[in-house]
N, C-alpha and C positions, 0 to 999 in steps of 0.2 A: 707637470700641469698644476697650476694654482687654482684654488676654488673660485677666484674672481678673474681669471684670465679673460681678456677682451672687454672687461668692464671699464667705464670711465667714471671717476668719482670727483665731486667737489667737496672739499673740507675747509670750512671757514675756521679762522683762529688756529691755524695749524703750524704756526712758527715756534710754539713753545708748549710745554706741559702736555695736557691730555690731547689737545688737537694734533700736536706733533706725533704722538704715539699712535693716534688713529690713522694719520697719513702713512706712517711707516708700516703699520699692520696691514692696511688695505693694499699697499704697494707690494708687500712681501707675499701676498696671496695672488698677485698678478694684475691688480687694477692699476690703470694709469690715473694719476692724481693731480688735480689742480689745487695747489697749496696757497691758501690765503693767510696773510697776517697783516696787522695794521702797519707794520714797518717792513721795508724792503729786506733788510739784513736777515731777520729770523726766517722769513719765507724762503729766501735763497739758501739758507743753511739747511732747512728741511729738505728742499729739493736736492741739494748736493748729497745729503745722506741717503735719500732714496736712490739716486742715480749710482752712487758708490756701491750700493748693495745689489745693483743689477736691475733696478726698477725704472719706471718712467714717471716723470713729474715735471710740471712747469709752475712757476710762481704767478700769483695774481695779488699783488700787495694793494692795500688800501683799506679804508674803514668800511665795514659792511653797512654803516648807516648813511654813507654818502649817496646823494642822488646819482642815479645811473650806475652805481656799483653792481647791483644785481645782474643787470643786462651784460655788463662787462665780464663778470664772473662766468656766466653761462656761455658767452661767446668765446671765452678763452678755451673752454672745454671743446667746443666745436672746432675752433681753429687748430688747436694742437692735436686733438685726438679723434675728431669726427663724430662724437656722440655724447650721450649723457645717460648714465645708468644709476648712479648712487649720489644722493645729496645728504651731507651731514652738516647740519646747522649747529656749530659748536662755539662760535666766537662769543665772548662775553667777559664780564668782570663784575665786581661788586662795588657799591658806593654806599656804605652803611651809615645809618644813624636812626634814632628813634623818631617816630612820626612827627612829634611836635617840633623837632629841629630840622626835619627834612625839607629841602627846598624844592620848588617846582623843577629846577634844573636837574636835581638828583633823580627825581621821579621820572621825568621825561627821558633821561639818558638810559635808564634801565629798561623802560618800555621799548625804546628805540632799538637798542642793541640785541635784546633777548627775544623780542616779539615782532616788532615791525620789520627788522632786517630779514629774519627767516620767511616772513610773509612775502616780502618783495622778491627774495631769491626764488621761492616756489612759484610765484606769479610769473617771473621771467622764464622759468623752466617749462611752464605748462605748454606753450606753443611748440616747443622743441619735442617734448615727449609725445604730445598729441600727433604731430606730423609723422614721427617715427612709427607710432603704432598704426596709423592709417596706411602708411607705405607698406608695412609688413603684412597687414591684412589684405591689401590690394594685390600683393604679390603671392598670396597664399602661404606666407611664412608664419611660423609660430611667433607670438609676441613674448619677448623675454620679460621676466619679472624684474621690475626696477624697484629701487629702495629709497625711502626717505627716512632718515633718523634724526629727530630733533632732540637736542639736549636740554634736560630740565634738571631739577634738584629736589632733594627731600624738603627743601625750604618751600618749594612750590606745591608740595603735597600736604605739608603739615604746618606751614608757616614757620617763621623764626624771628624772634625779637631783634629789632634793629634792622630788619631787612624787608620792610613792607613794600618797598619798590621792587626789589629783586624777587621776592616771593610772589607778588602779584603778576609780574612778567612771566615767571616760570610756570605759574598756574595757568596762565593764558596759553602757554605752549601746548598744554594738554588738550585744550579745546581746538587749537589750530591743527594738531596732529589727528585728532579723531575726525575732524571735518575733511581733511585731505584724504584720509583713509576711505571715507564714503564717496567723495567726489572723484577720486582717481582710481578706485577699484576697477572701473571700466577700462582703464589703460593697463591693467595688470601691474599696478604699483601698490606696494605695501608702505604704510606710514606708521612708524612707531616712535615712542619716546624712551630715552634712557634718562632716569633720574639718579644723579650721583649723590652719594652720601659723603662721608668724610674721606676725601682724597688728598694726598700730599702733593701740593703744588706750590708755586711761588706765592700764591695768595694765602696759603695756610701755614707754610713751613717756617716763615720768619716770625720772630717774636713780635707781639703786638706793637705797632708803631715804629718798628725798626726799619721798615722799607717803604718805598712808594712805587707806584707805577704811574706813568704819564699817559693820559688818554685825552685826546682832543684839547690839549693845552692845560689840562688839570692834573695836578700831582695828588694822587689818591693814596692814602695810607693803606697798607696791607699788613697781614700778619695776625696771629692769634696768640694770646697769652698762654704760657705754659699751663696755668691752672685751668683755663677753658679747654685747652687741647686735651688735658688729662680727663676732664669731665666728659667731653664728647667721646673720647676713646673708650671710656668705661661703659658707654651705652651701646657699643658695637659688640655683638656676640663673638665675632672672631677676634676681638681684643686688640685691634690695631687699625690704623688708617689704611685705605687702599692706595695702590700705586697708580700713576698715570697709565702704565702698561695694562694693569688690570681693568682700569676704566675703559681703555680702548678695546679690550677684549669683549666687553659687553656690547659695544657698538658693532664690532665685527660679527657677533652672533646674529644680529638682525640684518646683516648684509649678505649672509650666506644663503645658498639655495635651500638649505634645510629649513629656513624660516619663511619660505615662500607663501605659507598659508597663515602666517601670523601678521595681523594688521590691526591698527587702532589701539594698541596696548602700551602700557607703561611698564618698563622693566627697571626695578630699583637695584642699582649697583651700590650696595651699602653694607656689605659684610654681615647681613642679617638684621640690621637696625630696623626697628619697627616704629612707625610714626605714631 
């Protein structure tokens, strides 16, 4: 028996990195997972890994910022698994520069992917959750605790030079989460945020300027210089970056039944880093 047996989870941005590890972790605990990624191939690869390990998963590829995506994401869970219990809004990327060089397009892109997309997914999920709760109460059945976990960053809590767009969007996630916790408490839904610190991913692991990611037709430089990585690591009391699996563990904690009375909170997964 897994801790999440019978649960159905949406995980956005789950084809690579932290999102992939979240999907694998939830599936290993018994949840059926709808795996989203911008591209078909990474989403399918995560689904294949879940199935190979004995779990259940289906893909739902596409950009979380596209019109109609949120409704399609939620409907995929209903069509494949018949319900919805856990929502993890993880999809995102960075597009950095200092404010005087930042374009409106860079600003809008970060707000869209990190804040508007989670809002739309939660809005699309509300009728489904509300109907399920009403049906359970009408039948005299207990209402299970459902979970929302939104992903933020220490940049959203303390700011970060060169990331005014990303930091603003991630700060907004905190307000979104706290409001959902208050609005959806009547449905027995908890809503919490995990703010990641320095985690080793493809966005941080490459040397600065050594790689790019392609998002919506834009080639965006990724990577962190060795000097900056050393400086950031020196600020982490545990003395090292976190791994994607460790980041996924923080999300998993807030999906467990043991966290059913924790809501409206921000959990910093940063190795003891203080903002």
